[in-house]
N, CA, C and O atoms as a GROMACS GRO file, in nm:
protein
  372
    1ASN      N    1   0.112  -0.107  -0.034
    1ASN     CA    2   0.011  -0.035   0.036
    1ASN      C    3   0.133   0.116  -0.030
    1ASN      O    4   0.248   0.099   0.009
    2TYR      N    5   0.124   0.175  -0.070
    2TYR     CA    6   0.190   0.307  -0.114
    2TYR      C    7   0.104   0.398  -0.105
    2TYR      O    8   0.140   0.486  -0.183
    3GLN      N    9  -0.027   0.440  -0.034
    3GLN     CA   10  -0.060   0.506   0.047
    3GLN      C   11   0.022   0.553   0.133
    3GLN      O   12   0.079   0.661   0.115
    4ASP      N   13   0.046   0.456   0.270
    4ASP     CA   14   0.096   0.535   0.371
    4ASP      C   15   0.208   0.463   0.346
    4ASP      O   16   0.190   0.376   0.432
    5LEU      N   17   0.330   0.426   0.283
    5LEU     CA   18   0.412   0.391   0.251
    5LEU      C   19   0.502   0.405   0.150
    5LEU      O   20   0.502   0.297   0.091
    6LEU      N   21   0.568   0.469   0.105
    6LEU     CA   22   0.683   0.480  -0.036
    6LEU      C   23   0.730   0.376  -0.067
    6LEU      O   24   0.721   0.281   0.011
    7PRO      N   25   0.784   0.365  -0.167
    7PRO     CA   26   0.784   0.264  -0.193
    7PRO      C   27   0.938   0.238  -0.218
    7PRO      O   28   0.992   0.338  -0.265
    8ARG      N   29   1.046   0.103  -0.195
    8ARG     CA   30   1.163   0.115  -0.140
    8ARG      C   31   1.253   0.032  -0.313
    8ARG      O   32   1.213  -0.041  -0.404
    9PRO      N   33   1.335   0.074  -0.291
    9PRO     CA   34   1.405   0.017  -0.398
    9PRO      C   35   1.386  -0.152  -0.453
    9PRO      O   36   1.354  -0.199  -0.562
   10ASP      N   37   1.431  -0.229  -0.291
   10ASP     CA   38   1.345  -0.328  -0.315
   10ASP      C   39   1.206  -0.387  -0.423
   10ASP      O   40   1.205  -0.485  -0.497
   11ASP      N   41   1.133  -0.319  -0.406
   11ASP     CA   42   0.989  -0.225  -0.436
   11ASP      C   43   1.028  -0.288  -0.571
   11ASP      O   44   1.000  -0.404  -0.600
   12CYS      N   45   1.109  -0.188  -0.668
   12CYS     CA   46   1.112  -0.160  -0.795
   12CYS      C   47   1.216  -0.320  -0.871
   12CYS      O   48   1.312  -0.381  -0.824
   13ILE      N   49   1.127  -0.342  -1.022
   13ILE     CA   50   1.224  -0.433  -1.086
   13ILE      C   51   1.281  -0.294  -1.210
   13ILE      O   52   1.386  -0.271  -1.271
   14LEU      N   53   1.214  -0.260  -1.206
   14LEU     CA   54   1.267  -0.167  -1.345
   14LEU      C   55   1.201  -0.062  -1.316
   14LEU      O   56   1.092  -0.046  -1.260
   15LEU      N   57   1.322   0.046  -1.383
   15LEU     CA   58   1.299   0.220  -1.363
   15LEU      C   59   1.291   0.219  -1.528
   15LEU      O   60   1.342   0.143  -1.610
   16ILE      N   61   1.199   0.343  -1.542
   16ILE     CA   62   1.275   0.406  -1.720
   16ILE      C   63   1.207   0.589  -1.645
   16ILE      O   64   1.126   0.648  -1.574
   17GLU      N   65   1.361   0.600  -1.765
   17GLU     CA   66   1.324   0.769  -1.770
   17GLU      C   67   1.352   0.820  -1.884
   17GLU      O   68   1.434   0.773  -1.962
   18VAL      N   69   1.290   0.914  -1.902
   18VAL     CA   70   1.277   0.915  -2.066
   18VAL      C   71   1.363   1.075  -2.041
   18VAL      O   72   1.358   1.152  -1.945
   19ALA      N   73   1.439   1.083  -2.168
   19ALA     CA   74   1.556   1.218  -2.166
   19ALA      C   75   1.550   1.240  -2.321
   19ALA      O   76   1.556   1.169  -2.421
   20GLU      N   77   1.538   1.355  -2.296
   20GLU     CA   78   1.523   1.450  -2.371
   20GLU      C   79   1.660   1.552  -2.354
   20GLU      O   80   1.764   1.566  -2.419
   21SER      N   81   1.606   1.609  -2.243
   21SER     CA   82   1.736   1.726  -2.298
   21SER      C   83   1.809   1.633  -2.141
   21SER      O   84   1.922   1.672  -2.172
   22SER      N   85   1.823   1.587  -2.068
   22SER     CA   86   1.821   1.509  -1.986
   22SER      C   87   1.927   1.395  -1.962
   22SER      O   88   1.967   1.357  -1.852
   23LEU      N   89   1.959   1.354  -2.071
   23LEU     CA   90   2.066   1.249  -2.127
   23LEU      C   91   2.194   1.217  -2.041
   23LEU      O   92   2.204   1.104  -1.994
   24GLU      N   93   2.287   1.307  -2.020
   24GLU     CA   94   2.339   1.296  -1.969
   24GLU      C   95   2.324   1.329  -1.816
   24GLU      O   96   2.440   1.352  -1.782
   25PHE      N   97   2.262   1.341  -1.731
   25PHE     CA   98   2.238   1.312  -1.653
   25PHE      C   99   2.153   1.224  -1.576
   25PHE      O  100   2.133   1.214  -1.455
   26ASP      N  101   2.111   1.164  -1.673
   26ASP     CA  102   2.038   1.018  -1.668
   26ASP      C  103   2.099   0.921  -1.724
   26ASP      O  104   2.050   0.809  -1.713
   27THR      N  105   2.198   0.937  -1.785
   27THR     CA  106   2.304   0.788  -1.791
   27THR      C  107   2.418   0.780  -1.712
   27THR      O  108   2.502   0.690  -1.720
   28SER      N  109   2.422   0.886  -1.627
   28SER     CA  110   2.569   0.924  -1.533
   28SER      C  111   2.456   0.924  -1.421
   28SER      O  112   2.365   0.841  -1.425
   29GLY      N  113   2.464   1.000  -1.343
   29GLY     CA  114   2.432   1.056  -1.200
   29GLY      C  115   2.297   0.983  -1.169
   29GLY      O  116   2.294   0.913  -1.067
   30MET      N  117   2.167   0.994  -1.261
   30MET     CA  118   2.049   0.841  -1.206
   30MET      C  119   2.154   0.711  -1.218
   30MET      O  120   2.209   0.674  -1.115
   31ALA      N  121   2.180   0.642  -1.342
   31ALA     CA  122   2.230   0.528  -1.306
   31ALA      C  123   2.286   0.515  -1.170
   31ALA      O  124   2.250   0.426  -1.092
   32ARG      N  125   2.386   0.617  -1.137
   32ARG     CA  126   2.463   0.576  -1.054
   32ARG      C  127   2.410   0.528  -0.909
   32ARG      O  128   2.445   0.425  -0.853
   33ARG      N  129   2.316   0.627  -0.858
   33ARG     CA  130   2.216   0.604  -0.775
   33ARG      C  131   2.168   0.507  -0.768
   33ARG      O  132   2.200   0.439  -0.670
   34TYR      N  133   2.027   0.427  -0.904
   34TYR     CA  134   2.004   0.342  -0.920
   34TYR      C  135   2.066   0.221  -0.894
   34TYR      O  136   2.028   0.138  -0.811
   35ALA      N  137   2.180   0.210  -0.980
   35ALA     CA  138   2.286   0.138  -0.945
   35ALA      C  139   2.357   0.076  -0.806
   35ALA      O  140   2.399  -0.038  -0.784
   36ILE      N  141   2.353   0.196  -0.718
   36ILE     CA  142   2.388   0.186  -0.560
   36ILE      C  143   2.270   0.082  -0.526
   36ILE      O  144   2.280  -0.037  -0.495
   37ALA      N  145   2.122   0.188  -0.543
   37ALA     CA  146   1.997   0.106  -0.450
   37ALA      C  147   2.001  -0.005  -0.504
   37ALA      O  148   1.916  -0.082  -0.458
   38GLY      N  149   2.079  -0.055  -0.601
   38GLY     CA  150   2.040  -0.243  -0.669
   38GLY      C  151   1.935  -0.255  -0.735
   38GLY      O  152   1.866  -0.357  -0.731
   39ILE      N  153   1.909  -0.156  -0.804
   39ILE     CA  154   1.761  -0.150  -0.905
   39ILE      C  155   1.855  -0.250  -1.041
   39ILE      O  156   1.966  -0.229  -1.088
   40PRO      N  157   1.757  -0.358  -1.071
   40PRO     CA  158   1.823  -0.447  -1.123
   40PRO      C  159   1.814  -0.411  -1.312
   40PRO      O  160   1.899  -0.446  -1.394
   41GLU      N  161   1.715  -0.351  -1.335
   41GLU     CA  162   1.702  -0.298  -1.488
   41GLU      C  163   1.661  -0.183  -1.528
   41GLU      O  164   1.543  -0.154  -1.508
   42TYR      N  165   1.768  -0.071  -1.609
   42TYR     CA  166   1.681   0.054  -1.581
   42TYR      C  167   1.691   0.096  -1.686
   42TYR      O  168   1.785   0.039  -1.742
   43TRP      N  169   1.632   0.189  -1.768
   43TRP     CA  170   1.637   0.196  -1.920
   43TRP      C  171   1.608   0.345  -1.927
   43TRP      O  172   1.517   0.396  -1.862
   44VAL      N  173   1.699   0.422  -2.019
   44VAL     CA  174   1.644   0.559  -2.083
   44VAL      C  175   1.612   0.556  -2.183
   44VAL      O  176   1.678   0.477  -2.250
   45LEU      N  177   1.523   0.614  -2.245
   45LEU     CA  178   1.428   0.639  -2.342
   45LEU      C  179   1.480   0.779  -2.365
   45LEU      O  180   1.427   0.877  -2.312
   46ASP      N  181   1.605   0.788  -2.462
   46ASP     CA  182   1.670   0.864  -2.596
   46ASP      C  183   1.602   0.960  -2.685
   46ASP      O  184   1.611   0.978  -2.806
   47ILE      N  185   1.544   1.007  -2.609
   47ILE     CA  186   1.404   1.031  -2.717
   47ILE      C  187   1.501   1.126  -2.908
   47ILE      O  188   1.474   1.121  -3.028
   48LEU      N  189   1.616   1.199  -2.820
   48LEU     CA  190   1.731   1.240  -2.960
   48LEU      C  191   1.743   1.164  -3.022
   48LEU      O  192   1.736   1.171  -3.144
   49HIS      N  193   1.763   1.067  -2.959
   49HIS     CA  194   1.878   0.919  -3.108
   49HIS      C  195   1.750   0.822  -3.099
   49HIS      O  196   1.757   0.702  -3.126
   50ALA      N  197   1.644   0.880  -3.063
   50ALA     CA  198   1.544   0.761  -3.065
   50ALA      C  199   1.578   0.620  -3.053
   50ALA      O  200   1.545   0.550  -3.149
   51ARG      N  201   1.656   0.548  -2.925
   51ARG     CA  202   1.677   0.445  -2.884
   51ARG      C  203   1.630   0.468  -2.764
   51ARG      O  204   1.575   0.571  -2.726
   52VAL      N  205   1.663   0.323  -2.673
   52VAL     CA  206   1.674   0.299  -2.577
   52VAL      C  207   1.764   0.253  -2.514
   52VAL      O  208   1.793   0.135  -2.530
   53LEU      N  209   1.862   0.365  -2.391
   53LEU     CA  210   1.980   0.248  -2.332
   53LEU      C  211   1.907   0.186  -2.240
   53LEU      O  212   1.800   0.215  -2.185
   54VAL      N  213   1.989   0.087  -2.233
   54VAL     CA  214   1.898  -0.029  -2.128
   54VAL      C  215   2.049  -0.096  -2.041
   54VAL      O  216   2.146  -0.154  -2.090
   55HIS      N  217   2.018  -0.058  -1.885
   55HIS     CA  218   2.100  -0.089  -1.800
   55HIS      C  219   2.039  -0.202  -1.744
   55HIS      O  220   1.920  -0.228  -1.723
   56ARG      N  221   2.181  -0.287  -1.716
   56ARG     CA  222   2.149  -0.428  -1.649
   56ARG      C  223   2.277  -0.483  -1.514
   56ARG      O  224   2.388  -0.435  -1.535
   57ARG      N  225   2.269  -0.562  -1.405
   57ARG     CA  226   2.376  -0.613  -1.356
   57ARG      C  227   2.410  -0.507  -1.249
   57ARG      O  228   2.526  -0.475  -1.220
   58PRO      N  229   2.307  -0.459  -1.197
   58PRO     CA  230   2.395  -0.341  -1.125
   58PRO      C  231   2.494  -0.432  -1.032
   58PRO      O  232   2.473  -0.551  -1.009
   59GLU      N  233   2.643  -0.331  -0.964
   59GLU     CA  234   2.742  -0.357  -0.896
   59GLU      C  235   2.860  -0.290  -0.879
   59GLU      O  236   2.943  -0.273  -0.968
   60ALA      N  237   2.868  -0.250  -0.761
   60ALA     CA  238   2.946  -0.111  -0.754
   60ALA      C  239   2.934   0.001  -0.739
   60ALA      O  240   3.037   0.065  -0.719
   61GLY      N  241   2.807   0.070  -0.740
   61GLY     CA  242   2.761   0.220  -0.771
   61GLY      C  243   2.782   0.222  -0.971
   61GLY      O  244   2.815   0.324  -1.031
   62SER      N  245   2.761   0.117  -1.024
   62SER     CA  246   2.764   0.094  -1.155
   62SER      C  247   2.686  -0.002  -1.222
   62SER      O  248   2.668  -0.102  -1.152
   63TYR      N  249   2.633  -0.006  -1.331
   63TYR     CA  250   2.611  -0.137  -1.429
   63TYR      C  251   2.672  -0.166  -1.542
   63TYR      O  252   2.721  -0.104  -1.636
   64ARG      N  253   2.653  -0.300  -1.505
   64ARG     CA  254   2.809  -0.376  -1.548
   64ARG      C  255   2.801  -0.429  -1.673
   64ARG      O  256   2.891  -0.483  -1.738
   65GLU      N  257   2.604  -0.397  -1.724
   65GLU     CA  258   2.570  -0.375  -1.900
   65GLU      C  259   2.488  -0.308  -1.935
   65GLU      O  260   2.368  -0.316  -1.912
   66VAL      N  261   2.574  -0.194  -2.028
   66VAL     CA  262   2.470  -0.117  -2.092
   66VAL      C  263   2.469  -0.148  -2.256
   66VAL      O  264   2.568  -0.136  -2.328
   67VAL      N  265   2.327  -0.192  -2.303
   67VAL     CA  266   2.341  -0.173  -2.482
   67VAL      C  267   2.229  -0.066  -2.452
   67VAL      O  268   2.162  -0.051  -2.350
   68ALA      N  269   2.229   0.015  -2.590
   68ALA     CA  270   2.189   0.093  -2.665
   68ALA      C  271   2.097  -0.027  -2.788
   68ALA      O  272   2.164  -0.113  -2.845
   69HIS      N  273   1.966  -0.020  -2.813
   69HIS     CA  274   1.896  -0.076  -2.909
   69HIS      C  275   1.822   0.062  -2.940
   69HIS      O  276   1.758   0.135  -2.864
   70PRO      N  277   1.855   0.078  -3.098
   70PRO     CA  278   1.758   0.142  -3.139
   70PRO      C  279   1.655   0.134  -3.246
   70PRO      O  280   1.622   0.030  -3.303
   71GLY      N  281   1.601   0.265  -3.270
   71GLY     CA  282   1.451   0.238  -3.292
   71GLY      C  283   1.477   0.125  -3.456
   71GLY      O  284   1.569   0.122  -3.538
   72GLY      N  285   1.368   0.057  -3.447
   72GLY     CA  286   1.380  -0.090  -3.486
   72GLY      C  287   1.427  -0.188  -3.485
   72GLY      O  288   1.442  -0.274  -3.573
   73ALA      N  289   1.455  -0.183  -3.384
   73ALA     CA  290   1.500  -0.360  -3.281
   73ALA      C  291   1.435  -0.331  -3.179
   73ALA      O  292   1.383  -0.228  -3.137
   74SER      N  293   1.446  -0.461  -3.136
   74SER     CA  294   1.396  -0.529  -2.996
   74SER      C  295   1.473  -0.612  -2.959
   74SER      O  296   1.562  -0.670  -3.021
   75PHE      N  297   1.413  -0.626  -2.770
   75PHE     CA  298   1.527  -0.616  -2.741
   75PHE      C  299   1.447  -0.710  -2.553
   75PHE      O  300   1.384  -0.661  -2.458
   76ILE      N  301   1.484  -0.820  -2.574
   76ILE     CA  302   1.434  -0.932  -2.427
   76ILE      C  303   1.462  -0.795  -2.252
   76ILE      O  304   1.566  -0.737  -2.220
   77SER      N  305   1.326  -0.790  -2.181
   77SER     CA  306   1.392  -0.755  -2.071
   77SER      C  307   1.340  -0.856  -1.977
   77SER      O  308   1.219  -0.875  -1.976
   78PRO      N  309   1.442  -0.946  -1.870
   78PRO     CA  310   1.421  -0.993  -1.757
   78PRO      C  311   1.292  -0.944  -1.658
   78PRO      O  312   1.180  -0.987  -1.632
   79ALA      N  313   1.358  -0.852  -1.626
   79ALA     CA  314   1.249  -0.744  -1.556
   79ALA      C  315   1.120  -0.802  -1.573
   79ALA      O  316   1.103  -0.896  -1.495
   80LEU      N  317   1.032  -0.780  -1.643
   80LEU     CA  318   0.911  -0.806  -1.757
   80LEU      C  319   0.914  -0.949  -1.817
   80LEU      O  320   0.868  -0.954  -1.931
   81GLY      N  321   0.964  -1.081  -1.759
   81GLY     CA  322   0.932  -1.245  -1.783
   81GLY      C  323   0.962  -1.240  -1.941
   81GLY      O  324   0.881  -1.293  -2.017
   82GLY      N  325   1.087  -1.172  -1.995
   82GLY     CA  326   1.169  -1.223  -2.038
   82GLY      C  327   1.074  -1.184  -2.219
   82GLY      O  328   1.107  -1.224  -2.330
   83GLY      N  329   0.970  -1.106  -2.185
   83GLY     CA  330   0.943  -1.068  -2.343
   83GLY      C  331   0.986  -1.047  -2.447
   83GLY      O  332   1.040  -1.155  -2.471
   84ALA      N  333   1.005  -0.982  -2.538
   84ALA     CA  334   1.061  -0.912  -2.638
   84ALA      C  335   0.963  -0.758  -2.652
   84ALA      O  336   0.847  -0.725  -2.676
   85ILE      N  337   1.085  -0.701  -2.622
   85ILE     CA  338   1.013  -0.523  -2.625
   85ILE      C  339   1.041  -0.448  -2.756
   85ILE      O  340   1.162  -0.430  -2.772
   86ARG      N  341   0.986  -0.413  -2.826
   86ARG     CA  342   0.996  -0.347  -2.936
   86ARG      C  343   0.997  -0.241  -2.916
   86ARG      O  344   0.917  -0.169  -2.856
   87VAL      N  345   1.142  -0.210  -2.996
   87VAL     CA  346   1.191  -0.010  -2.952
   87VAL      C  347   1.064   0.072  -2.988
   87VAL      O  348   0.983   0.090  -2.897
   88ASP      N  349   1.040   0.118  -3.095
   88ASP     CA  350   0.957   0.140  -3.200
   88ASP      C  351   0.812   0.181  -3.086
   88ASP      O  352   0.790   0.300  -3.062
   89ASP      N  353   0.725   0.071  -3.022
   89ASP     CA  354   0.653   0.080  -2.916
   89ASP      C  355   0.714   0.140  -2.828
   89ASP      O  356   0.619   0.150  -2.750
   90ILE      N  357   0.787   0.183  -2.782
   90ILE     CA  358   0.779   0.268  -2.656
   90ILE      C  359   0.835   0.406  -2.712
   90ILE      O  360   0.848   0.499  -2.632
   91LEU      N  361   0.864   0.421  -2.822
   91LEU     CA  362   0.916   0.551  -2.861
   91LEU      C  363   0.810   0.600  -2.964
   91LEU      O  364   0.834   0.681  -3.053
   92VAL      N  365   0.731   0.560  -2.947
   92VAL     CA  366   0.606   0.636  -3.055
   92VAL      C  367   0.600   0.776  -2.967
   92VAL      O  368   0.633   0.797  -2.851
   93ALA      N  369   0.561   0.838  -3.039
   93ALA     CA  370   0.579   0.986  -3.020
   93ALA      C  371   0.392   1.057  -2.990
   93ALA      O  372   0.375   1.177  -2.970
   0.00000   0.00000   0.00000
């Protein structure tokens, strides 16, 4: 019940940021914070470059796996049960 209690990092399996003017901050400062908190999967929707930056495997304050998926591509999300995610479906204007 989040009316009485704020979510904690261990309540989150995936965080998504939409970056239009905040790409540098989202891929450095926010990524570090989320990695320290142990968020297992973090996506940055890079609007200007039409891609999704997928961060996984948080360890020692950074993500050990960061993959850029361009428009037209698909990727698998373990956080969402292993289903394929189409980049174009989540970057729709």
